[in-house]
N, C-alpha and C positions, 0 to 999 in steps of 0.2 A: 504493500499500499504505499501511496505517496501522500504528501501534503495537498490538501484541497480545502475549499471553503464550502459552507453551507449554502445550498441553492435558494434559501427562503431568506435567512437573516445575514448572510455574509460572514458568519463568524469562521475564524480560522481553525481548521481542525488538521493539525499536525500529524504526521505518519505514527500510527499505532494507536490514534485516539478513537473514541466511540463514534460511530457514525452509522448511518442507516441510509439505503437505497430505497426509493419509491419508484416502482415500474409501473406505468400506466399504458393501457391499450385502448385506442379510441377506435371503435368499429362503428361504421355506417349502416344504419338499419335499412337504408335503400338497398344496400348490397345482398340482403337478404341473410345477414349473417347473425343477427340477434334471435334468440329463441322465442317462438311465438307458438305456444299450443302444441298440436300434435306434430309440428314440423320442428320441435325443438332438438331431437336427436340429430337430424341432418344439420339443421343450422348450426349447431355446436361443432359437429364434426367440420363442416366448412371453416368455421373460425379457427379451429385447431390447425387445419391445413394452411390457412392464411398465416398464422402465428409462425408456423414451422418454416415458411418459405422465405426466401429474399425479399426483404422490405421493398427494394427498388422496384419490383413488380407491381406494386400497388399504388395507386394515386393517393396522395395525403388526404383527399377529400373522403377516401373509403376505409383506409386504414392507416394508423399512425401509432407508433411506440414511442413513449417519452421516459426517460429515466431521471432522477433527482437525486441528490446526496443532501441528507439533512443531519444536523446534530441533534442530540438527544431531545432538547427543550422543544425544537421544532417539529420533530417526530411526534411527541406528546401532543402538540397542537394540532397537528395535522390530522391524527388518528381521532381526536376528539371533533373537529370541525373542519374537514378537508377543503370546503368551499368558503370558509370564513364567514358564515352566516351568523355566528353567534348563537347557535342553536344546541351545542353540545354534541352527544354522541351522534354517529351517522347511523341513520337507519337505512335498511335495505328493502328492496322489493323481492318478493320469491322469484320472479324470473331471472333477475340479477344473480341471486345466490346459486340458482342452478347453472347459469352461464360461466361465472368464473370460480376459479378453485383457489 
């Protein structure tokens, strides 16, 4: 590991310090990749294929992967309120729970 900075607050994170990586996949529903009722198994399979493929093959409007490095303080804030809405714990919908592991 090398020195880096927290992507949220800019805190210096020297080599060997505690840090966390947040990995985000943004998938377009238009592409037919989001689980929907009976088609969920097929849709999730398609999304897994997409995630395992070369990201350059997909338009950024259809699929993106983003990664961020966070310090412990920002990780705690992110997991409590990832969209900074001031609401506390993130709530999920059942479809999202089936789609992401």
